[in-house]
LUMTIMAR-815846 format. One line per field, with one value per residue: residue number from 0; x, y, z of N, C-alpha, C in turn. Coordinates in pm, 1 decimal. Example, Ala and Ser with C-alpha at 12.3 -4.5 7.8 and 13.67 -1.06 7.14 Angstrom:
<nodes>
pos	[0 1]
n_xx	[1319.0 1285.0]
n_yy	[-569.0 -225.0]
n_zz	[780.0 708.0]
ca_xx	[1230.0 1367.0]
ca_yy	[-450.0 -106.0]
ca_zz	[780.0 714.0]
c_xx	[1320.0 1290.0]
c_yy	[-330.0 3.0]
c_zz	[780.0 787.0]
</nodes>
This chain:
<nodes>
pos	[0 1 2 3 4 5 6 7 8 9 10 11 12 13 14 15 16 17 18 19 20 21 22 23 24 25 26 27 28 29 30 31 32 33 34 35 36 37 38 39 40 41 42 43 44 45 46 47 48 49 50 51 52 53 54 55 56 57 58 59 60 61 62 63 64 65 66 67 68 69 70 71 72 73 74 75 76 77 78 79 80 81 82 83 84 85 86 87 88 89 90 91 92 93 94 95 96 97 98 99 100 101 102 103 104 105 106 107 108 109 110 111 112 113 114 115 116 117 118 119 120 121 122 123 124 125 126 127 128 129 130 131 132 133 134 135 136 137 138 139 140 141 142 143 144 145 146 147 148 149 150 151 152 153 154 155 156 157 158 159 160 161 162 163 164 165 166 167 168 169 170 171 172 173 174 175 176 177 178 179 180 181 182 183 184 185 186 187 188 189 190 191 192 193 194 195 196 197 198 199 200 201 202 203 204 205 206 207 208 209 210 211 212 213 214 215 216 217 218 219 220 221 222 223 224 225 226 227 228 229 230 231 232 233 234 235 236 237 238 239 240 241 242 243 244 245 246 247 248 249 250 251 252 253 254 255 256 257 258 259 260 261 262 263 264]
n_xx	[85.0 36.7 162.4 46.4 203.0 159.3 263.3 400.6 559.9 734.2 875.4 1140.3 1137.1 1261.3 1476.2 1360.2 1405.0 1633.6 1900.2 1944.3 1842.7 1514.9 1456.4 1381.9 1238.9 1095.1 971.4 693.2 511.7 269.7 208.2 -6.3 -167.5 -268.6 -536.0 -595.9 -545.5 -381.3 -49.8 200.4 424.6 622.6 832.0 1026.6 1249.2 1453.4 1762.5 1827.6 2068.2 2072.2 1912.5 1852.6 1751.6 1429.9 1192.2 948.4 700.4 703.7 737.7 500.0 311.6 366.4 419.2 644.6 896.3 1187.8 1394.0 1371.8 1452.1 1713.6 1844.8 1814.1 1906.9 2101.7 1995.6 2101.4 2128.1 1865.4 1716.9 1826.5 1744.0 1471.3 1438.7 1516.7 1307.9 1092.4 1152.0 1074.8 837.3 747.9 643.5 533.3 325.9 370.5 182.2 88.9 1.1 -40.7 248.1 468.5 596.1 746.0 913.6 1064.9 1207.7 1361.2 1511.9 1656.5 1799.8 1967.1 2101.3 2259.0 2427.5 2365.3 2268.1 2002.7 1849.5 1675.9 1451.0 1368.4 1268.6 1051.5 710.0 442.8 137.8 -54.8 -259.9 -406.3 -466.4 -604.2 -820.7 -947.3 -1022.4 -1197.0 -1398.9 -1480.1 -1380.7 -1234.5 -1059.4 -769.4 -753.7 -693.0 -569.6 -718.8 -943.6 -1039.3 -1110.7 -1319.0 -1496.8 -1561.4 -1683.2 -1539.0 -1410.1 -1148.7 -836.9 -558.1 -273.5 -269.6 -24.7 182.1 398.4 350.3 88.8 -47.9 -3.1 -150.4 -409.9 -432.0 -431.6 -682.1 -847.0 -771.5 -854.7 -1127.0 -1194.0 -1087.6 -1215.6 -1309.0 -1090.6 -859.5 -622.0 -460.6 -313.7 -87.7 252.1 600.8 865.0 950.1 1162.4 1052.5 1026.3 878.4 646.4 336.8 186.8 282.0 206.6 -65.5 -108.4 -66.0 -280.5 -497.4 -450.9 -498.4 -769.3 -877.6 -813.2 -960.6 -1211.0 -1222.9 -1280.2 -1070.4 -787.4 -559.7 -217.3 115.0 322.4 178.3 72.0 303.1 384.6 168.8 81.1 280.5 534.5 762.9 639.7 698.7 1002.0 1176.1 1413.6 1520.9 1556.0 1448.5 1227.9 1071.9 1023.4 878.3 649.7 548.9 477.8 280.8 100.6 24.4 -106.4 -319.6 -455.0 -531.9 -694.8 -895.4 -994.7 -1103.6 -1301.9 -1471.1 -1546.8 -1689.0 -1901.3 -2022.6 -2099.3 -2287.2 -2473.1 -2588.3 -2748.7 -2656.3 -2423.8]
n_yy	[-119.4 230.1 535.2 874.7 1178.9 1494.3 1793.0 2114.9 2425.5 2725.0 3018.5 3263.1 3619.3 3834.7 4099.1 4346.4 4266.7 4125.3 3894.3 3695.1 3388.4 3292.8 3116.5 2814.9 2849.6 2727.6 2405.3 2198.8 1905.9 1643.4 1313.5 1078.1 770.3 474.9 469.0 728.5 853.1 1085.3 1028.0 1116.9 1400.3 1661.3 1937.5 2222.2 2500.6 2690.3 2843.6 3074.0 3124.8 3359.3 3674.4 3644.2 3799.8 3852.5 4012.2 4278.1 4208.0 3925.1 3857.1 3956.6 3811.6 3540.2 3530.8 3432.9 3442.4 3646.7 3564.6 3288.5 3211.9 3307.2 3133.5 2892.2 2580.9 2528.4 2461.4 2203.5 2038.1 2031.2 1926.9 1676.0 1561.2 1568.8 1396.4 1159.0 1136.0 1110.5 862.3 685.6 587.4 303.6 304.3 592.7 865.7 1188.7 1471.8 1774.8 2124.7 2255.1 2303.9 2435.2 2394.8 2150.7 2211.5 2424.4 2292.0 2117.0 2305.2 2435.1 2219.7 2171.6 2417.3 2402.4 2212.9 1944.4 1597.6 1544.4 1327.3 1177.7 1345.3 1368.4 1123.0 1084.8 1010.6 1227.9 1407.0 1660.5 1830.5 2064.3 2085.1 1845.6 1896.8 2106.0 1968.9 1778.8 1938.1 2071.4 2326.8 2627.4 2831.6 2887.5 2810.3 2893.7 2701.6 2779.9 2880.6 2643.2 2503.3 2666.9 2631.1 2367.5 2377.8 2341.0 2414.1 2649.5 2593.4 2679.0 2869.6 3040.8 3020.5 2925.7 2658.3 2393.1 2419.4 2483.1 2244.5 2069.7 2172.6 2132.3 1858.1 1817.0 1900.7 1711.4 1463.5 1504.9 1513.4 1294.1 1068.7 1164.2 1211.8 1183.3 963.3 889.4 1094.7 1114.6 1199.2 1264.7 1491.1 1729.3 1939.6 2265.2 2513.4 2725.3 2969.7 2996.0 3210.4 3242.5 2999.2 3024.3 3230.2 3096.9 2919.2 3098.2 3206.6 2984.2 2943.8 3186.9 3174.9 2955.2 3064.2 3242.3 3078.6 2950.5 2736.7 2655.1 2736.4 2680.7 2862.3 3094.2 3153.7 3219.7 3446.9 3629.8 3632.1 3580.1 3681.0 3939.0 3974.8 3786.1 3628.3 3440.9 3310.9 3078.9 2759.9 2536.9 2632.7 2713.6 2466.1 2343.1 2510.7 2476.8 2207.8 2224.9 2382.1 2200.6 2009.7 2165.0 2226.5 1968.5 1898.9 2093.8 2027.5 1772.6 1845.8 2004.1 1808.4 1635.4 1801.9 1827.1 1562.6 1534.6 1714.7 1669.9 1799.7 2056.7 2049.8]
n_zz	[0.0 -56.6 79.0 112.1 61.8 161.4 45.4 115.4 54.0 152.6 11.0 -16.7 -95.1 -358.9 -467.1 -698.6 -1037.9 -985.1 -1043.8 -874.6 -726.3 -599.9 -294.2 -111.5 206.7 400.2 474.9 479.5 558.0 541.3 629.4 500.3 557.1 368.1 417.4 440.8 680.0 892.8 984.0 1041.2 1050.9 898.9 948.5 883.7 898.3 669.9 614.4 373.3 103.7 -47.7 1.1 277.7 473.3 536.2 329.6 377.7 266.0 249.2 518.3 624.6 477.1 538.6 809.6 924.2 1163.9 1159.9 1322.2 1333.1 1080.5 1082.5 1258.6 1141.0 975.4 671.0 329.1 226.8 459.9 560.6 346.3 320.6 561.9 515.9 294.0 416.3 598.3 420.5 310.6 503.0 436.4 257.0 -3.0 -173.0 -278.9 -383.8 -303.2 -432.7 -436.8 -720.6 -938.0 -841.3 -590.9 -591.8 -803.5 -698.7 -500.4 -657.4 -806.4 -601.7 -506.0 -724.7 -733.2 -508.1 -591.0 -550.1 -579.8 -796.7 -859.3 -697.1 -669.6 -930.8 -979.9 -821.0 -780.7 -839.4 -771.9 -901.2 -716.3 -741.8 -1020.4 -1038.4 -870.7 -1010.2 -1242.4 -1131.6 -1028.5 -1246.8 -1310.5 -1444.3 -1377.0 -1177.2 -829.0 -485.0 -203.0 13.8 -117.3 -227.7 3.1 87.9 -125.9 -81.8 159.1 393.1 709.0 755.3 902.4 1114.1 990.8 691.0 432.3 584.0 591.5 706.7 810.7 573.9 435.0 594.0 551.8 278.9 279.7 393.1 182.0 -9.6 103.3 91.8 -178.3 -303.8 -417.2 -656.8 -813.8 -1085.0 -1111.5 -1314.8 -1394.6 -1242.1 -1220.5 -1303.9 -1217.9 -1464.2 -1653.2 -1729.7 -1972.0 -2053.1 -1927.1 -1734.6 -1832.2 -2094.9 -2209.3 -2186.0 -2367.4 -2607.5 -2599.2 -2608.6 -2860.1 -3028.3 -2976.2 -3070.5 -3341.2 -3428.1 -3379.6 -3585.7 -3788.0 -3909.6 -3981.8 -3734.2 -3754.1 -3667.0 -3735.4 -3792.9 -3544.7 -3403.8 -3549.4 -3528.5 -3263.7 -3073.2 -3139.5 -3063.2 -2822.9 -2633.7 -2520.1 -2755.8 -2779.7 -2678.1 -2789.3 -2664.1 -2528.5 -2746.1 -2870.1 -2667.4 -2644.1 -2898.4 -2890.8 -2695.7 -2833.6 -3037.0 -2880.9 -2785.9 -3022.7 -3101.7 -2883.9 -2907.3 -3157.3 -3105.3 -2926.5 -3087.0 -3269.1 -3104.2 -3039.1 -3288.7 -3329.8 -3131.4 -3209.7 -3483.9 -3671.5 -3689.2 -3824.0]
ca_xx	[0.0 116.0 128.2 37.9 276.9 105.3 378.9 390.1 682.1 733.8 1005.6 1164.9 1123.4 1388.7 1468.2 1311.7 1500.4 1755.7 1927.2 1961.1 1722.2 1435.1 1492.8 1290.4 1270.8 1020.6 909.6 595.8 454.4 185.0 201.2 -132.4 -158.7 -356.0 -674.4 -602.5 -528.0 -249.8 29.8 330.6 441.7 759.0 835.9 1160.7 1289.7 1579.9 1826.8 1871.8 2196.1 2042.3 1795.7 1822.7 1666.8 1299.8 1134.5 824.8 587.6 711.9 712.8 356.6 236.6 387.5 429.0 765.6 986.0 1323.8 1482.6 1366.8 1535.0 1853.0 1906.7 1781.2 2015.2 2097.2 1915.0 2149.8 2097.8 1720.7 1663.9 1870.2 1652.6 1339.0 1443.9 1518.1 1171.2 1008.8 1183.3 1011.2 729.9 800.9 598.8 454.0 298.0 373.9 64.5 122.2 -101.0 33.9 379.5 576.2 668.7 846.9 1010.5 1155.6 1298.5 1456.8 1602.9 1749.0 1888.8 2068.4 2181.3 2356.1 2506.7 2329.7 2210.2 1857.7 1785.1 1563.5 1334.3 1324.1 1205.3 935.9 576.0 364.3 6.6 -88.9 -397.0 -476.6 -524.0 -701.8 -939.6 -1014.1 -1088.9 -1306.8 -1506.5 -1508.7 -1347.5 -1135.1 -963.3 -698.8 -800.4 -601.1 -615.7 -825.9 -1060.4 -1090.8 -1178.7 -1445.4 -1581.0 -1604.5 -1749.6 -1453.5 -1353.1 -1004.6 -767.6 -417.8 -235.0 -236.3 111.1 281.5 408.6 283.0 -55.1 -99.7 -3.8 -265.8 -533.2 -432.8 -473.3 -827.7 -905.2 -741.7 -943.4 -1264.6 -1219.9 -1007.3 -1296.2 -1332.4 -963.4 -810.6 -481.5 -379.5 -231.8 35.5 364.2 729.8 908.8 1027.3 1194.2 961.1 1099.5 782.6 567.6 191.6 136.6 316.0 122.1 -201.3 -110.4 -83.5 -418.6 -585.6 -429.3 -570.2 -912.7 -912.3 -803.4 -1079.4 -1327.2 -1221.1 -1309.8 -946.2 -711.6 -438.9 -85.1 211.4 394.7 88.3 64.5 427.4 389.3 61.4 45.0 393.0 650.0 782.5 566.8 773.8 1133.2 1176.5 1553.9 1556.2 1489.0 1373.8 1098.2 995.9 977.5 775.7 528.0 495.6 412.0 159.6 12.2 -30.1 -202.5 -437.4 -527.6 -593.9 -803.0 -1003.3 -1052.5 -1186.4 -1418.2 -1560.0 -1600.3 -1791.0 -2017.8 -2089.3 -2161.9 -2403.6 -2570.4 -2565.9 -2824.3 -2584.5 -2301.4]
ca_yy	[0.0 352.2 653.5 1002.1 1285.8 1624.1 1882.8 2258.6 2500.9 2870.8 3065.7 3405.3 3710.5 3887.4 4236.8 4359.8 4248.6 4059.0 3765.4 3598.0 3304.5 3271.7 2989.6 2757.6 2888.0 2641.5 2284.8 2133.2 1788.8 1554.8 1178.2 1007.4 630.2 439.9 497.8 874.4 901.9 1146.6 945.4 1178.0 1533.9 1715.3 2083.6 2276.0 2625.2 2686.1 2973.3 3081.7 3188.9 3494.6 3739.7 3577.6 3893.3 3847.7 4144.4 4304.8 4135.0 3784.1 3847.6 3978.4 3703.6 3410.5 3539.7 3364.9 3535.7 3653.7 3490.4 3146.7 3196.1 3333.3 3018.9 2768.2 2521.5 2551.4 2368.7 2064.4 1960.9 2012.4 1839.5 1539.8 1513.9 1550.0 1273.2 1049.0 1126.6 1056.6 721.4 600.7 521.7 213.3 365.3 712.8 960.4 1326.6 1549.6 1917.4 2216.8 2318.2 2245.4 2523.9 2347.8 2053.2 2282.1 2500.4 2197.3 2072.2 2414.5 2456.3 2103.3 2195.5 2533.9 2357.0 2109.5 1814.8 1502.5 1566.6 1207.4 1138.4 1428.7 1343.4 990.6 1082.1 1025.1 1330.7 1437.9 1802.0 1832.0 2180.2 2046.2 1741.3 1960.7 2178.5 1870.1 1715.0 2035.1 2133.8 2468.5 2668.7 2924.6 2837.3 2852.9 2866.8 2599.0 2842.2 2884.0 2507.0 2474.2 2740.9 2562.5 2239.9 2399.7 2290.7 2525.5 2668.3 2588.7 2714.4 2995.5 3030.0 3058.4 2856.5 2534.5 2278.5 2446.8 2470.0 2101.3 2010.8 2213.2 2062.9 1721.4 1821.0 1904.4 1582.8 1360.5 1533.8 1498.9 1185.5 977.7 1223.2 1244.3 1093.7 941.4 863.4 1214.0 1109.4 1227.9 1294.4 1626.3 1753.3 2081.1 2343.5 2632.3 2833.5 2993.1 2981.3 3320.2 3214.3 2888.4 3078.1 3306.5 2999.6 2869.8 3205.3 3216.1 2873.2 2970.7 3297.5 3131.6 2873.0 3154.5 3304.9 2971.0 2917.8 2625.4 2708.2 2697.3 2727.4 2981.4 3209.0 3185.4 3291.1 3576.5 3722.7 3628.5 3564.8 3759.7 4068.6 3978.7 3702.1 3587.9 3313.6 3281.8 2945.6 2658.5 2444.8 2695.6 2707.3 2328.2 2316.6 2582.3 2413.3 2085.0 2268.0 2424.6 2080.8 1950.4 2251.7 2207.3 1836.6 1905.6 2175.1 1949.7 1668.7 1912.4 2040.5 1685.4 1587.4 1889.7 1790.7 1431.7 1550.6 1800.8 1645.4 1891.9 2182.9 2032.6]
ca_zz	[0.0 -72.0 156.9 41.7 128.5 121.3 56.3 90.8 86.8 140.9 -35.7 10.7 -207.9 -407.9 -514.0 -836.0 -1148.0 -940.7 -1106.6 -767.0 -722.0 -479.6 -232.4 -13.0 344.5 492.9 420.5 564.7 491.6 620.4 574.4 515.5 518.2 255.7 455.6 445.1 816.0 914.8 1074.7 1068.2 993.2 888.8 938.3 904.3 835.6 596.7 596.2 232.8 71.5 -94.0 62.2 404.0 547.8 470.6 305.0 450.1 207.3 287.8 662.8 648.5 413.6 603.2 954.5 970.7 1233.1 1107.1 1412.1 1296.5 960.2 1118.7 1325.1 1068.4 895.2 526.9 249.1 217.6 581.3 573.4 241.2 353.9 666.6 455.7 215.0 512.8 650.7 312.9 287.2 602.5 361.4 155.5 -127.8 -148.5 -386.2 -337.1 -342.9 -427.7 -489.1 -829.3 -964.7 -798.9 -473.4 -632.0 -887.7 -611.9 -435.7 -759.3 -839.8 -489.8 -506.3 -827.5 -695.7 -408.7 -656.4 -494.0 -675.4 -807.6 -914.3 -610.5 -697.9 -1067.7 -986.4 -732.0 -838.9 -771.5 -828.1 -885.5 -666.2 -797.1 -1149.3 -1012.5 -813.9 -1118.6 -1328.7 -1057.9 -1007.5 -1376.6 -1300.1 -1543.0 -1318.0 -1061.0 -697.4 -375.8 -110.0 92.4 -204.5 -239.0 129.9 84.2 -223.6 -25.2 287.0 499.9 785.8 744.6 1030.9 1103.0 926.5 548.4 394.3 664.5 515.5 766.6 814.5 437.0 402.6 664.6 484.5 150.0 311.0 410.8 47.2 -73.9 157.4 54.1 -322.9 -361.0 -499.2 -788.3 -878.4 -1190.5 -1078.6 -1434.6 -1414.1 -1163.3 -1310.4 -1244.0 -1252.1 -1585.4 -1668.0 -1812.4 -2016.4 -2072.1 -1806.9 -1752.4 -1915.8 -2234.4 -2255.3 -2199.1 -2492.6 -2715.7 -2589.6 -2658.1 -3004.4 -3092.3 -2963.0 -3158.9 -3480.8 -3454.4 -3383.2 -3718.0 -3883.9 -3978.9 -3926.1 -3669.1 -3802.9 -3567.4 -3783.3 -3780.5 -3401.8 -3369.5 -3616.0 -3491.2 -3122.0 -2981.9 -3180.6 -2998.8 -2695.8 -2540.7 -2569.5 -2827.5 -2807.3 -2630.7 -2873.6 -2578.0 -2504.9 -2871.4 -2887.7 -2566.4 -2682.1 -3019.7 -2845.0 -2627.5 -2943.0 -3101.0 -2787.6 -2782.6 -3149.7 -3096.3 -2786.2 -2965.1 -3266.4 -3044.9 -2868.6 -3197.2 -3325.9 -3010.6 -3052.9 -3414.5 -3310.3 -3044.5 -3278.3 -3627.6 -3756.2 -3702.2 -3903.1]
c_xx	[88.7 66.8 113.4 112.5 225.9 212.9 340.1 522.1 650.3 871.3 1016.4 1138.8 1260.4 1367.9 1428.0 1426.5 1631.1 1774.3 1954.4 1831.4 1644.8 1469.8 1385.9 1333.7 1192.3 961.7 812.9 533.8 374.8 184.1 63.7 -111.8 -261.9 -503.5 -695.5 -596.2 -389.8 -171.4 164.6 335.8 588.9 749.0 976.4 1175.4 1424.5 1634.7 1880.4 2008.5 2173.7 1916.8 1753.4 1746.9 1533.0 1246.2 998.3 706.9 586.6 684.3 564.5 274.1 245.3 381.2 551.6 856.6 1126.5 1419.3 1485.8 1453.0 1682.7 1919.8 1879.3 1903.8 1997.9 2021.1 1970.9 2115.6 1948.6 1669.0 1708.0 1779.2 1514.2 1335.3 1443.0 1377.9 1078.9 1029.2 1135.1 889.7 792.9 767.9 518.2 432.4 295.0 249.8 98.5 4.2 -33.5 171.8 495.7 658.8 779.9 953.8 1112.1 1254.7 1404.1 1558.8 1702.3 1846.6 2001.7 2158.2 2290.3 2441.3 2488.8 2269.2 2058.3 1781.3 1667.3 1437.9 1281.3 1251.2 1080.7 806.2 501.1 234.8 -23.8 -236.0 -475.3 -543.4 -630.3 -831.8 -1017.7 -1087.2 -1211.5 -1426.9 -1545.6 -1490.8 -1238.5 -1028.1 -900.4 -761.0 -691.6 -653.7 -731.9 -955.8 -1123.5 -1165.1 -1315.5 -1544.7 -1640.5 -1678.6 -1672.1 -1395.7 -1201.7 -943.7 -621.8 -398.0 -200.9 -94.7 213.5 280.8 331.1 132.8 -117.1 -105.0 -122.3 -396.6 -545.1 -475.0 -623.9 -899.4 -891.0 -836.6 -1086.8 -1294.1 -1154.5 -1088.7 -1323.2 -1206.1 -923.6 -660.4 -399.0 -287.9 -113.5 153.5 493.9 776.0 980.2 1049.5 1097.2 1028.9 1008.2 705.2 417.6 134.1 163.0 230.2 -22.8 -214.4 -130.3 -227.3 -516.9 -572.8 -506.4 -720.0 -956.7 -910.7 -922.8 -1204.6 -1337.8 -1246.3 -1187.0 -880.4 -583.4 -311.7 17.4 280.1 308.1 73.1 187.2 423.6 288.7 32.2 165.0 511.1 648.5 705.8 633.1 908.4 1123.6 1318.7 1592.8 1482.4 1409.4 1234.8 1011.7 938.6 865.6 643.9 465.1 422.3 280.5 54.8 -54.8 -134.4 -331.6 -521.9 -600.3 -712.4 -923.2 -1074.4 -1146.4 -1313.7 -1519.5 -1624.5 -1710.7 -1917.8 -2094.7 -2161.5 -2288.5 -2513.0 -2554.2 -2638.3 -2750.0 -2462.0 -2329.5]
c_yy	[124.6 461.2 773.1 1106.1 1418.9 1728.5 2027.7 2323.1 2650.0 2912.3 3215.8 3489.6 3752.0 4028.6 4239.6 4348.2 4183.7 3928.2 3657.8 3518.1 3318.5 3133.8 2944.3 2801.6 2804.7 2524.5 2230.9 2016.5 1706.5 1418.6 1118.1 861.6 599.7 459.6 646.6 932.0 965.2 1068.6 1008.3 1314.3 1571.5 1866.3 2131.8 2410.2 2605.8 2828.0 2982.4 3146.5 3334.7 3546.5 3668.6 3669.9 3902.5 3988.2 4156.3 4225.4 3990.0 3767.3 3863.1 3862.0 3573.3 3416.9 3470.0 3465.6 3531.4 3569.2 3341.9 3119.1 3212.2 3211.1 2885.2 2712.0 2555.1 2437.8 2225.9 1980.3 1931.5 1914.3 1695.1 1480.0 1485.6 1421.9 1151.3 1026.6 1066.3 905.9 629.3 530.5 429.4 262.5 489.1 789.2 1098.8 1399.1 1696.8 1999.3 2301.1 2255.0 2323.1 2465.8 2250.3 2119.1 2356.4 2408.4 2148.6 2181.6 2440.7 2340.1 2123.9 2313.1 2495.3 2241.7 1972.5 1727.0 1519.5 1441.6 1160.6 1213.8 1407.7 1209.5 980.3 1095.4 1134.5 1357.6 1583.6 1810.2 1952.8 2143.0 1938.0 1797.8 2034.0 2082.6 1811.4 1807.5 2108.4 2284.7 2502.5 2760.1 2863.9 2890.8 2822.4 2751.3 2653.2 2848.5 2747.3 2466.5 2541.9 2672.4 2434.4 2255.4 2345.0 2409.2 2530.4 2669.0 2627.3 2845.3 2970.4 3082.1 3024.3 2712.9 2418.4 2300.0 2432.9 2323.3 2032.8 2046.0 2147.6 1917.6 1714.1 1820.7 1767.3 1473.4 1378.7 1502.0 1376.8 1093.0 1032.0 1254.3 1138.2 1075.9 894.1 982.3 1221.0 1121.7 1238.4 1430.8 1628.5 1903.3 2147.0 2476.0 2750.5 2852.3 2986.9 3089.2 3292.3 3101.1 2934.7 3159.3 3213.9 2948.2 2972.2 3218.2 3106.9 2898.6 3081.1 3255.9 3043.5 2960.1 3225.4 3204.1 2938.7 2798.8 2681.0 2649.1 2759.5 2855.9 3107.0 3251.1 3264.1 3432.6 3675.2 3730.1 3627.9 3656.9 3897.6 4082.3 3891.8 3669.1 3450.5 3273.9 3139.1 2840.7 2557.9 2501.7 2687.4 2567.6 2294.7 2384.4 2522.6 2283.1 2119.0 2312.3 2302.3 2013.5 2031.9 2233.6 2073.4 1835.3 1981.6 2100.1 1841.9 1727.5 1947.6 1917.1 1629.0 1670.4 1856.4 1656.1 1442.1 1635.5 1785.8 1744.4 2021.4 2172.7 2043.2]
c_zz	[0.0 22.5 63.2 125.5 75.2 149.6 35.9 129.6 84.4 90.8 -17.2 -113.2 -258.0 -457.2 -661.0 -935.8 -1104.3 -1015.7 -1001.7 -752.0 -591.7 -424.7 -133.8 126.3 446.5 416.4 524.3 490.0 591.7 551.5 605.6 478.3 409.4 288.0 480.3 586.7 830.9 1019.0 1108.4 1000.9 991.0 876.0 966.8 833.9 768.6 586.2 453.4 218.2 35.4 -23.2 191.2 498.8 474.5 449.4 373.3 398.6 253.5 436.9 693.9 594.1 493.4 754.9 1010.5 1039.6 1173.1 1192.1 1378.3 1174.0 996.2 1180.1 1255.5 997.0 748.1 457.0 247.6 340.6 591.3 469.2 263.8 460.9 609.8 373.0 307.0 570.7 545.7 298.0 398.9 542.9 258.5 16.0 -92.6 -278.5 -325.1 -390.2 -325.9 -478.4 -596.3 -842.1 -907.2 -684.7 -510.8 -718.0 -803.3 -542.7 -534.8 -788.6 -727.5 -477.8 -606.7 -792.4 -596.2 -460.7 -589.7 -602.8 -678.9 -849.4 -828.4 -649.9 -838.7 -1079.6 -899.4 -812.1 -763.8 -847.9 -796.6 -845.6 -716.9 -928.8 -1131.3 -958.7 -923.1 -1211.6 -1259.1 -1044.2 -1135.3 -1370.3 -1400.6 -1484.8 -1193.9 -932.4 -596.1 -292.1 -26.7 11.3 -220.5 -112.3 133.3 -9.4 -165.3 107.0 405.1 576.4 771.0 884.1 1010.2 1030.3 780.2 526.2 501.6 616.6 578.1 773.9 676.0 394.5 469.8 594.3 347.1 169.1 331.3 275.5 -19.4 -26.7 107.9 -91.3 -384.8 -451.7 -639.3 -865.2 -979.6 -1171.3 -1198.4 -1463.4 -1318.1 -1258.9 -1231.8 -1294.2 -1387.5 -1597.6 -1765.3 -1844.7 -2046.6 -1942.5 -1839.4 -1843.8 -2063.2 -2290.4 -2272.6 -2327.7 -2611.6 -2716.8 -2644.8 -2809.1 -3078.2 -3089.9 -3059.4 -3306.0 -3518.0 -3463.0 -3517.4 -3829.4 -3970.1 -3911.4 -3863.6 -3727.5 -3708.8 -3611.4 -3770.3 -3634.8 -3358.5 -3424.2 -3556.5 -3341.0 -3026.8 -3013.2 -3116.7 -2866.7 -2589.3 -2602.0 -2634.1 -2865.7 -2771.6 -2714.1 -2791.0 -2547.8 -2630.1 -2892.1 -2790.2 -2602.5 -2807.3 -2984.8 -2775.4 -2729.2 -3007.8 -3011.3 -2783.7 -2909.4 -3147.6 -3000.2 -2841.0 -3077.1 -3211.8 -2986.2 -2976.7 -3259.3 -3236.8 -3020.5 -3180.3 -3401.4 -3228.6 -3108.7 -3429.6 -3717.8 -3780.6 -3786.7 -4052.8]
</nodes>
């Protein structure tokens, strides 16, 4: 049987236009057994290399005292302890709210020149996307918003890692029967951001609205050029793949509509 590890992290801010990275400053996790009962927890602060003095926004948002960060160990010690804690489960699936938490851990692992193979092999499920699919929602929601949607009282402090992990666990237990676990995945590097992918999605939708067939070159020319950086061939390849998926999805949707309404075709 597999455990579920509900993960949440907090990270520091950075100065505007700085090339210094944001870093994880707190990890919180809840272990649920196969019957969804909480059986263990992990919580730790991390002292970052850059911007170790928390800015006003982060202090207000998280409520993390500067003193806790000042005396916290560095990332390598904390992540080693966290991996050891995770491995107490013979098998586990990581549950995250969105993809940012695992990404931050991978990036900090690489920044400290540590082996990232453990994190690249971990199975994880994006509960945010799962929740949106289960509830047929199109716009992202916060954990707090999901609790409100489900009528679950919010407990603890939002934007503290362990409290957020506990609340995410509450959401998970409530919606697990409606989740599609075929979407369990492993981390992969992403070179485009959500805004850029949304631009491609909007472009496909607009082109179909004009009763035209979407062509990648036209999307680049009329929707992306001079609006986003297209210097990285990895980003171009990723967006092109996303474009193809959007076109295929839209085509299937239109075909289903025609099948359901033959008189309109």
